[in-house]
Short mmCIF file of the C-alpha atoms (twelve columns), coordinates in Angstrom:
data_MODEL
# 
_entry.id   MODEL 
# 
loop_
_atom_site.group_PDB 
_atom_site.id 
_atom_site.type_symbol 
_atom_site.label_atom_id 
_atom_site.label_alt_id 
_atom_site.label_comp_id 
_atom_site.label_asym_id 
_atom_site.label_seq_id 
_atom_site.Cartn_x 
_atom_site.Cartn_y 
_atom_site.Cartn_z 
_atom_site.pdbx_PDB_model_num 
ATOM 1   C CA . UNK A 1   128.045 81.176  103.198 1 
ATOM 2   C CA . UNK A 2   126.967 77.940  104.493 1 
ATOM 3   C CA . UNK A 3   124.794 75.326  102.596 1 
ATOM 4   C CA . UNK A 4   122.175 75.466  105.416 1 
ATOM 5   C CA . UNK A 5   118.740 76.389  104.345 1 
ATOM 6   C CA . UNK A 6   117.767 80.173  104.497 1 
ATOM 7   C CA . UNK A 7   114.630 81.013  106.276 1 
ATOM 8   C CA . UNK A 8   112.250 83.469  104.416 1 
ATOM 9   C CA . UNK A 9   109.588 85.078  106.594 1 
ATOM 10  C CA . UNK A 10  106.294 85.594  104.719 1 
ATOM 11  C CA . UNK A 11  102.686 86.445  105.430 1 
ATOM 12  C CA . UNK A 12  100.210 83.526  104.831 1 
ATOM 13  C CA . UNK A 13  97.998  84.843  102.079 1 
ATOM 14  C CA . UNK A 14  98.003  83.336  98.711  1 
ATOM 15  C CA . UNK A 15  99.551  86.467  97.097  1 
ATOM 16  C CA . UNK A 16  102.195 86.717  99.829  1 
ATOM 17  C CA . UNK A 17  103.293 83.145  99.384  1 
ATOM 18  C CA . UNK A 18  103.318 83.567  95.574  1 
ATOM 19  C CA . UNK A 19  105.565 86.695  95.933  1 
ATOM 20  C CA . UNK A 20  107.789 84.986  98.512  1 
ATOM 21  C CA . UNK A 21  108.096 81.889  96.259  1 
ATOM 22  C CA . UNK A 22  109.412 83.821  93.461  1 
ATOM 23  C CA . UNK A 23  111.952 85.475  95.662  1 
ATOM 24  C CA . UNK A 24  112.860 82.299  97.353  1 
ATOM 25  C CA . UNK A 25  113.660 80.754  93.961  1 
ATOM 26  C CA . UNK A 26  115.821 83.733  92.871  1 
ATOM 27  C CA . UNK A 27  117.679 83.785  96.248  1 
ATOM 28  C CA . UNK A 28  118.411 79.972  95.998  1 
ATOM 29  C CA . UNK A 29  119.817 80.720  92.473  1 
ATOM 30  C CA . UNK A 30  122.131 83.514  93.827  1 
ATOM 31  C CA . UNK A 31  123.344 81.686  96.914  1 
ATOM 32  C CA . UNK A 32  123.173 78.082  95.934  1 
ATOM 33  C CA . UNK A 33  121.317 77.573  99.280  1 
ATOM 34  C CA . UNK A 34  117.842 75.992  99.593  1 
ATOM 35  C CA . UNK A 35  115.261 78.515  101.019 1 
ATOM 36  C CA . UNK A 36  112.321 77.414  103.073 1 
ATOM 37  C CA . UNK A 37  109.322 79.648  103.737 1 
ATOM 38  C CA . UNK A 38  108.255 80.455  107.221 1 
ATOM 39  C CA . UNK A 39  104.662 81.557  107.385 1 
ATOM 40  C CA . UNK A 40  103.895 84.286  109.919 1 
ATOM 41  C CA . UNK A 41  100.490 85.805  110.667 1 
ATOM 42  C CA . UNK A 42  100.396 89.489  111.028 1 
ATOM 43  C CA . UNK A 43  97.805  91.898  112.764 1 
ATOM 44  C CA . UNK A 44  96.623  93.058  109.334 1 
ATOM 45  C CA . UNK A 45  95.858  89.484  108.410 1 
ATOM 46  C CA . UNK A 46  93.645  88.855  111.585 1 
ATOM 47  C CA . UNK A 47  91.861  92.215  112.064 1 
ATOM 48  C CA . UNK A 48  88.658  92.630  110.276 1 
ATOM 49  C CA . UNK A 49  88.727  96.393  110.736 1 
ATOM 50  C CA . UNK A 50  89.267  98.603  107.770 1 
ATOM 51  C CA . UNK A 51  92.873  99.814  107.334 1 
ATOM 52  C CA . UNK A 52  91.882  103.350 107.871 1 
ATOM 53  C CA . UNK A 53  90.567  102.424 111.271 1 
ATOM 54  C CA . UNK A 54  93.593  100.268 112.460 1 
ATOM 55  C CA . UNK A 55  96.023  102.948 111.110 1 
ATOM 56  C CA . UNK A 56  97.332  100.896 108.260 1 
ATOM 57  C CA . UNK A 57  101.093 101.675 108.761 1 
ATOM 58  C CA . UNK A 58  103.081 98.611  109.635 1 
ATOM 59  C CA . UNK A 59  99.971  96.170  110.225 1 
ATOM 60  C CA . UNK A 60  101.209 93.884  107.693 1 
ATOM 61  C CA . UNK A 61  104.949 94.235  108.555 1 
ATOM 62  C CA . UNK A 62  105.595 94.346  112.256 1 
ATOM 63  C CA . UNK A 63  105.173 90.616  112.897 1 
ATOM 64  C CA . UNK A 64  107.728 89.781  110.165 1 
ATOM 65  C CA . UNK A 65  110.154 92.377  111.560 1 
ATOM 66  C CA . UNK A 66  109.824 90.856  114.961 1 
ATOM 67  C CA . UNK A 67  110.714 87.544  113.492 1 
ATOM 68  C CA . UNK A 68  113.696 89.089  111.883 1 
ATOM 69  C CA . UNK A 69  114.869 90.762  115.042 1 
ATOM 70  C CA . UNK A 70  114.313 87.418  117.101 1 
ATOM 71  C CA . UNK A 71  116.309 85.417  114.751 1 
ATOM 72  C CA . UNK A 72  113.343 83.245  113.692 1 
ATOM 73  C CA . UNK A 73  113.929 84.138  110.132 1 
ATOM 74  C CA . UNK A 74  117.005 85.025  108.130 1 
ATOM 75  C CA . UNK A 75  115.148 87.550  105.720 1 
ATOM 76  C CA . UNK A 76  111.574 88.688  104.952 1 
ATOM 77  C CA . UNK A 77  109.655 89.618  101.773 1 
ATOM 78  C CA . UNK A 78  107.160 92.468  101.963 1 
ATOM 79  C CA . UNK A 79  104.923 94.271  99.439  1 
ATOM 80  C CA . UNK A 80  106.793 97.539  99.428  1 
ATOM 81  C CA . UNK A 81  103.591 99.703  99.726  1 
ATOM 82  C CA . UNK A 82  102.929 98.122  103.101 1 
ATOM 83  C CA . UNK A 83  106.434 99.051  104.470 1 
ATOM 84  C CA . UNK A 84  106.554 102.053 106.921 1 
ATOM 85  C CA . UNK A 85  108.847 104.721 105.547 1 
ATOM 86  C CA . UNK A 86  111.005 104.664 108.842 1 
ATOM 87  C CA . UNK A 87  113.624 101.864 108.667 1 
ATOM 88  C CA . UNK A 88  114.767 100.294 111.942 1 
ATOM 89  C CA . UNK A 89  118.432 100.624 112.489 1 
ATOM 90  C CA . UNK A 90  118.751 96.825  113.211 1 
ATOM 91  C CA . UNK A 91  117.257 95.941  109.688 1 
ATOM 92  C CA . UNK A 92  118.320 96.857  106.258 1 
ATOM 93  C CA . UNK A 93  116.310 96.860  102.772 1 
ATOM 94  C CA . UNK A 94  118.791 94.607  101.123 1 
ATOM 95  C CA . UNK A 95  116.939 94.421  97.780  1 
ATOM 96  C CA . UNK A 96  114.059 95.899  95.726  1 
ATOM 97  C CA . UNK A 97  113.622 93.642  92.673  1 
ATOM 98  C CA . UNK A 98  112.408 94.887  89.355  1 
ATOM 99  C CA . UNK A 99  108.879 96.192  89.619  1 
ATOM 100 C CA . UNK A 100 105.769 94.692  88.320  1 
ATOM 101 C CA . UNK A 101 102.947 96.910  86.675  1 
ATOM 102 C CA . UNK A 102 102.225 99.566  89.352  1 
ATOM 103 C CA . UNK A 103 98.636  100.327 88.061  1 
ATOM 104 C CA . UNK A 104 95.369  99.591  89.722  1 
ATOM 105 C CA . UNK A 105 92.856  97.488  87.803  1 
ATOM 106 C CA . UNK A 106 89.038  97.033  87.776  1 
ATOM 107 C CA . UNK A 107 87.355  93.689  87.987  1 
ATOM 108 C CA . UNK A 108 83.721  94.458  87.046  1 
ATOM 109 C CA . UNK A 109 80.520  92.573  86.110  1 
ATOM 110 C CA . UNK A 110 79.811  92.042  82.423  1 
ATOM 111 C CA . UNK A 111 83.489  92.902  81.610  1 
ATOM 112 C CA . UNK A 112 82.711  96.662  81.920  1 
ATOM 113 C CA . UNK A 113 85.337  99.361  81.916  1 
ATOM 114 C CA . UNK A 114 85.390  101.952 84.578  1 
ATOM 115 C CA . UNK A 115 83.742  104.771 82.348  1 
ATOM 116 C CA . UNK A 116 81.043  102.184 81.167  1 
ATOM 117 C CA . UNK A 117 79.785  101.298 84.625  1 
ATOM 118 C CA . UNK A 118 75.929  102.029 85.110  1 
ATOM 119 C CA . UNK A 119 74.807  105.045 87.196  1 
ATOM 120 C CA . UNK A 120 74.977  104.373 90.762  1 
ATOM 121 C CA . UNK A 121 77.566  101.612 90.354  1 
ATOM 122 C CA . UNK A 122 78.949  100.382 93.668  1 
ATOM 123 C CA . UNK A 123 82.807  100.123 93.491  1 
ATOM 124 C CA . UNK A 124 84.625  98.114  96.381  1 
ATOM 125 C CA . UNK A 125 87.922  99.133  97.713  1 
ATOM 126 C CA . UNK A 126 89.705  99.101  101.060 1 
ATOM 127 C CA . UNK A 127 92.041  101.993 100.163 1 
ATOM 128 C CA . UNK A 128 91.395  105.558 100.984 1 
ATOM 129 C CA . UNK A 129 93.654  106.514 98.284  1 
ATOM 130 C CA . UNK A 130 91.731  104.817 95.563  1 
ATOM 131 C CA . UNK A 131 88.523  106.035 97.117  1 
ATOM 132 C CA . UNK A 132 89.646  109.638 96.872  1 
ATOM 133 C CA . UNK A 133 90.821  109.470 93.214  1 
ATOM 134 C CA . UNK A 134 87.839  107.439 91.964  1 
ATOM 135 C CA . UNK A 135 85.502  109.927 93.474  1 
ATOM 136 C CA . UNK A 136 87.495  112.882 92.183  1 
ATOM 137 C CA . UNK A 137 87.590  111.335 88.680  1 
ATOM 138 C CA . UNK A 138 83.786  110.617 88.952  1 
ATOM 139 C CA . UNK A 139 83.164  114.273 89.980  1 
ATOM 140 C CA . UNK A 140 85.239  115.709 87.196  1 
ATOM 141 C CA . UNK A 141 83.740  113.600 84.465  1 
ATOM 142 C CA . UNK A 142 79.966  113.302 85.479  1 
ATOM 143 C CA . UNK A 143 80.051  109.718 86.530  1 
ATOM 144 C CA . UNK A 144 77.700  108.412 89.261  1 
ATOM 145 C CA . UNK A 145 79.424  105.974 91.496  1 
ATOM 146 C CA . UNK A 146 79.501  104.822 95.208  1 
ATOM 147 C CA . UNK A 147 82.746  103.648 96.810  1 
ATOM 148 C CA . UNK A 148 82.156  100.952 99.350  1 
ATOM 149 C CA . UNK A 149 84.823  99.889  101.958 1 
ATOM 150 C CA . UNK A 150 85.776  96.300  101.801 1 
ATOM 151 C CA . UNK A 151 88.439  93.839  103.279 1 
ATOM 152 C CA . UNK A 152 89.490  90.401  102.383 1 
ATOM 153 C CA . UNK A 153 91.685  88.553  100.067 1 
ATOM 154 C CA . UNK A 154 91.598  88.475  96.264  1 
ATOM 155 C CA . UNK A 155 88.974  85.629  96.229  1 
ATOM 156 C CA . UNK A 156 86.675  87.478  98.788  1 
ATOM 157 C CA . UNK A 157 86.898  90.811  96.970  1 
ATOM 158 C CA . UNK A 158 86.232  89.438  93.450  1 
ATOM 159 C CA . UNK A 159 83.513  87.308  95.066  1 
ATOM 160 C CA . UNK A 160 81.573  90.608  95.903  1 
ATOM 161 C CA . UNK A 161 81.246  91.144  92.132  1 
ATOM 162 C CA . UNK A 162 80.501  87.430  91.201  1 
ATOM 163 C CA . UNK A 163 77.823  87.352  93.840  1 
ATOM 164 C CA . UNK A 164 76.213  90.741  92.588  1 
ATOM 165 C CA . UNK A 165 76.862  92.523  95.882  1 
ATOM 166 C CA . UNK A 166 79.166  95.064  94.056  1 
ATOM 167 C CA . UNK A 167 79.457  96.231  90.420  1 
ATOM 168 C CA . UNK A 168 83.232  96.330  90.576  1 
ATOM 169 C CA . UNK A 169 86.289  96.205  92.774  1 
ATOM 170 C CA . UNK A 170 89.612  97.795  92.414  1 
ATOM 171 C CA . UNK A 171 92.844  95.670  92.896  1 
ATOM 172 C CA . UNK A 172 96.486  95.996  92.188  1 
ATOM 173 C CA . UNK A 173 97.655  94.666  88.811  1 
ATOM 174 C CA . UNK A 174 100.863 93.330  90.352  1 
ATOM 175 C CA . UNK A 175 99.159  91.039  92.774  1 
ATOM 176 C CA . UNK A 176 96.769  89.504  90.227  1 
ATOM 177 C CA . UNK A 177 99.678  89.064  87.867  1 
ATOM 178 C CA . UNK A 178 101.727 87.200  90.559  1 
ATOM 179 C CA . UNK A 179 98.855  84.788  91.314  1 
ATOM 180 C CA . UNK A 180 98.113  84.321  87.530  1 
ATOM 181 C CA . UNK A 181 94.646  86.072  87.530  1 
ATOM 182 C CA . UNK A 182 95.138  88.915  85.129  1 
ATOM 183 C CA . UNK A 183 92.588  87.417  82.808  1 
ATOM 184 C CA . UNK A 184 89.872  88.581  85.287  1 
ATOM 185 C CA . UNK A 185 90.766  92.205  84.885  1 
ATOM 186 C CA . UNK A 186 88.138  94.224  82.900  1 
ATOM 187 C CA . UNK A 187 90.033  97.496  82.912  1 
ATOM 188 C CA . UNK A 188 93.535  98.786  83.610  1 
ATOM 189 C CA . UNK A 189 93.242  102.215 85.118  1 
ATOM 190 C CA . UNK A 190 95.429  104.676 83.645  1 
ATOM 191 C CA . UNK A 191 97.687  106.365 86.145  1 
ATOM 192 C CA . UNK A 192 96.232  109.677 84.906  1 
ATOM 193 C CA . UNK A 193 92.960  108.398 86.522  1 
ATOM 194 C CA . UNK A 194 94.316  106.837 89.685  1 
ATOM 195 C CA . UNK A 195 97.914  107.198 90.910  1 
ATOM 196 C CA . UNK A 196 99.130  104.108 92.626  1 
ATOM 197 C CA . UNK A 197 100.228 103.886 96.188  1 
ATOM 198 C CA . UNK A 198 103.961 104.764 96.801  1 
ATOM 199 C CA . UNK A 199 105.938 101.648 96.038  1 
ATOM 200 C CA . UNK A 200 102.959 99.682  94.590  1 
ATOM 201 C CA . UNK A 201 104.003 96.798  92.311  1 
ATOM 202 C CA . UNK A 202 107.592 96.469  94.026  1 
ATOM 203 C CA . UNK A 203 108.671 93.997  96.552  1 
ATOM 204 C CA . UNK A 204 111.010 94.704  99.526  1 
ATOM 205 C CA . UNK A 205 113.605 92.174  100.743 1 
ATOM 206 C CA . UNK A 206 114.670 92.903  104.294 1 
ATOM 207 C CA . UNK A 207 117.405 91.230  106.629 1 
ATOM 208 C CA . UNK A 208 119.390 91.948  109.642 1 
ATOM 209 C CA . UNK A 209 121.827 94.854  109.224 1 
ATOM 210 C CA . UNK A 210 124.732 93.049  110.678 1 
ATOM 211 C CA . UNK A 211 124.504 90.073  108.252 1 
ATOM 212 C CA . UNK A 212 126.941 91.410  105.521 1 
ATOM 213 C CA . UNK A 213 127.074 88.112  103.591 1 
ATOM 214 C CA . UNK A 214 123.438 87.958  103.089 1 
ATOM 215 C CA . UNK A 215 123.046 91.602  102.394 1 
ATOM 216 C CA . UNK A 216 125.585 91.088  99.607  1 
ATOM 217 C CA . UNK A 217 123.777 88.019  98.309  1 
ATOM 218 C CA . UNK A 218 120.418 89.543  98.373  1 
ATOM 219 C CA . UNK A 219 121.797 92.631  96.758  1 
ATOM 220 C CA . UNK A 220 122.205 90.564  93.577  1 
ATOM 221 C CA . UNK A 221 118.434 90.979  93.194  1 
ATOM 222 C CA . UNK A 222 118.357 94.656  93.491  1 
ATOM 223 C CA . UNK A 223 117.044 96.727  90.474  1 
ATOM 224 C CA . UNK A 224 118.633 100.200 90.706  1 
ATOM 225 C CA . UNK A 225 115.937 101.989 88.582  1 
ATOM 226 C CA . UNK A 226 112.997 100.435 90.735  1 
ATOM 227 C CA . UNK A 227 115.040 101.270 93.962  1 
ATOM 228 C CA . UNK A 228 115.444 105.035 92.980  1 
ATOM 229 C CA . UNK A 229 111.879 105.244 91.819  1 
ATOM 230 C CA . UNK A 230 110.409 103.865 95.041  1 
ATOM 231 C CA . UNK A 231 112.761 105.801 97.194  1 
ATOM 232 C CA . UNK A 232 111.505 109.072 95.645  1 
ATOM 233 C CA . UNK A 233 107.835 108.023 96.184  1 
ATOM 234 C CA . UNK A 234 108.392 106.910 99.758  1 
ATOM 235 C CA . UNK A 235 110.348 110.138 100.503 1 
ATOM 236 C CA . UNK A 236 107.306 112.102 99.374  1 
ATOM 237 C CA . UNK A 237 105.051 110.018 101.537 1 
ATOM 238 C CA . UNK A 238 107.293 110.520 104.559 1 
ATOM 239 C CA . UNK A 239 107.661 114.228 103.961 1 
ATOM 240 C CA . UNK A 240 103.764 114.463 103.965 1 
ATOM 241 C CA . UNK A 241 103.927 112.592 107.364 1 
ATOM 242 C CA . UNK A 242 101.385 110.164 105.866 1 
ATOM 243 C CA . UNK A 243 101.014 106.421 106.522 1 
ATOM 244 C CA . UNK A 244 100.515 103.694 103.947 1 
ATOM 245 C CA . UNK A 245 96.712  103.846 104.487 1 
ATOM 246 C CA . UNK A 246 96.462  107.670 103.851 1 
ATOM 247 C CA . UNK A 247 94.911  109.042 100.691 1 
ATOM 248 C CA . UNK A 248 98.216  109.615 99.003  1 
ATOM 249 C CA . UNK A 249 99.309  108.395 95.536  1 
ATOM 250 C CA . UNK A 250 102.732 108.651 94.067  1 
ATOM 251 C CA . UNK A 251 104.587 107.276 91.022  1 
ATOM 252 C CA . UNK A 252 108.138 107.918 89.685  1 
ATOM 253 C CA . UNK A 253 108.322 107.102 85.997  1 
ATOM 254 C CA . UNK A 254 111.653 106.653 84.215  1 
ATOM 255 C CA . UNK A 255 111.412 108.525 80.951  1 
ATOM 256 C CA . UNK A 256 113.454 106.949 78.195  1 
ATOM 257 C CA . UNK A 257 114.693 107.946 74.685  1 
ATOM 258 C CA . UNK A 258 114.852 104.562 72.960  1 
ATOM 259 C CA . UNK A 259 116.858 102.360 75.147  1 
ATOM 260 C CA . UNK A 260 118.439 105.168 77.180  1 
ATOM 261 C CA . UNK A 261 116.743 106.379 80.261  1 
ATOM 262 C CA . UNK A 262 116.993 110.217 80.379  1 
ATOM 263 C CA . UNK A 263 114.837 111.580 83.151  1 
ATOM 264 C CA . UNK A 264 112.551 110.643 86.048  1 
ATOM 265 C CA . UNK A 265 109.207 112.136 86.571  1 
ATOM 266 C CA . UNK A 266 107.628 112.097 90.022  1 
ATOM 267 C CA . UNK A 267 103.871 112.670 90.530  1 
ATOM 268 C CA . UNK A 268 102.000 112.906 93.660  1 
ATOM 269 C CA . UNK A 269 98.388  113.467 94.774  1 
ATOM 270 C CA . UNK A 270 96.667  113.869 98.060  1 
ATOM 271 C CA . UNK A 271 92.746  114.122 98.211  1 
ATOM 272 C CA . UNK A 272 89.775  113.925 100.530 1 
ATOM 273 C CA . UNK A 273 88.027  110.688 100.202 1 
ATOM 274 C CA . UNK A 274 84.815  112.102 98.793  1 
ATOM 275 C CA . UNK A 275 86.792  113.512 95.858  1 
ATOM 276 C CA . UNK A 276 85.862  117.016 96.376  1 
ATOM 277 C CA . UNK A 277 89.451  118.397 96.730  1 
ATOM 278 C CA . UNK A 278 92.792  117.250 95.631  1 
ATOM 279 C CA . UNK A 279 96.226  118.589 95.347  1 
ATOM 280 C CA . UNK A 280 98.190  116.946 92.410  1 
ATOM 281 C CA . UNK A 281 101.688 118.021 91.304  1 
ATOM 282 C CA . UNK A 282 104.674 116.636 89.353  1 
ATOM 283 C CA . UNK A 283 108.298 117.282 88.734  1 
ATOM 284 C CA . UNK A 284 110.754 116.008 86.163  1 
ATOM 285 C CA . UNK A 285 114.506 115.978 86.351  1 
ATOM 286 C CA . UNK A 286 117.607 113.811 86.019  1 
ATOM 287 C CA . UNK A 287 117.410 110.166 87.187  1 
ATOM 288 C CA . UNK A 288 118.722 110.249 90.787  1 
ATOM 289 C CA . UNK A 289 122.187 108.649 90.906  1 
ATOM 290 C CA . UNK A 290 122.158 108.233 94.735  1 
ATOM 291 C CA . UNK A 291 119.825 107.428 97.539  1 
ATOM 292 C CA . UNK A 292 120.120 110.998 98.807  1 
ATOM 293 C CA . UNK A 293 119.121 112.584 95.565  1 
ATOM 294 C CA . UNK A 294 116.063 110.293 95.361  1 
ATOM 295 C CA . UNK A 295 115.072 111.278 98.856  1 
ATOM 296 C CA . UNK A 296 115.506 114.987 98.055  1 
ATOM 297 C CA . UNK A 297 113.318 114.691 94.975  1 
ATOM 298 C CA . UNK A 298 110.430 113.321 97.023  1 
ATOM 299 C CA . UNK A 299 110.918 115.891 99.782  1 
ATOM 300 C CA . UNK A 300 110.856 118.790 97.203  1 
ATOM 301 C CA . UNK A 301 107.694 117.634 95.700  1 
ATOM 302 C CA . UNK A 302 106.101 117.060 98.989  1 
ATOM 303 C CA . UNK A 303 107.098 120.691 100.071 1 
ATOM 304 C CA . UNK A 304 105.229 122.094 96.954  1 
ATOM 305 C CA . UNK A 305 102.182 120.017 97.691  1 
ATOM 306 C CA . UNK A 306 102.192 121.099 101.263 1 
ATOM 307 C CA . UNK A 307 102.529 124.671 100.227 1 
ATOM 308 C CA . UNK A 308 99.235  124.096 98.240  1 
ATOM 309 C CA . UNK A 309 97.293  122.754 101.046 1 
ATOM 310 C CA . UNK A 310 97.947  118.908 101.119 1 
ATOM 311 C CA . UNK A 311 98.312  118.764 104.880 1 
ATOM 312 C CA . UNK A 312 94.743  120.138 105.230 1 
ATOM 313 C CA . UNK A 313 93.320  117.653 103.010 1 
ATOM 314 C CA . UNK A 314 94.942  114.792 105.033 1 
ATOM 315 C CA . UNK A 315 93.732  116.456 108.157 1 
ATOM 316 C CA . UNK A 316 90.118  116.171 106.885 1 
ATOM 317 C CA . UNK A 317 90.690  112.584 106.080 1 
ATOM 318 C CA . UNK A 318 91.790  111.921 109.612 1 
ATOM 319 C CA . UNK A 319 88.667  113.544 111.153 1 
# 
């Protein structure tokens, strides 16, 4: 490979730039080439509509992919949870680095935990998935909360709490970690309370499918365990025919005996946003050794969820 600088396409947000900066450093170490960030504005960055209204799927990704296809950048970094489950033939997911903490977190006034929030507490989130699960947990445990739809970057969202407009907001642990703001978290939400979005906490490094040298170099950053886990999660999402703004949570855990990874457990949930109805199932088996095995695991669990009425719940959400 040449010594010419590689161009990394990234969104302009503070979080995206932080994520891309970490990847740029790693790619530079692997390739010996400098990496320059090329900032690109996506539709999701400029629209003020809620994600459920604009469809969610691809709104943070399409402009980056267009830049890749147009030769304006050499590779792009996405938050994997924003990536549509259909992969364009001209592009390849060259690497999925080791995943950050996939959990959701609460930033609340007075350093409160979720279960200690006052009656009638207003909790901000832009995610139908989080809304559905927070409301379902509240209904099942006698909590009185109101979920409030919000948009905006991390500063804007946490500002709603600082200004007293909301009692709490829910964000991704990985995002706050990457921008050095985990100290503002007041509660890490157990995945038994809120399952994360498929792929949450993971990054996707994408490049042109015909650039074999770059694919090989970027592949050095791939984490095989993260890759099979998120492949199973996204396979479930695809089989449910749900976009990244749908009320679907999924998480594949690698279960270890000491230092030896023995099995993988895949959990999935679909629910109505009012929390009144959910379908939640899991399956455990050998760690997939191939991409196709990971895909099959997600499809199998999705089929079980559909058999228990998951499609009807997503249909209610869409109305």
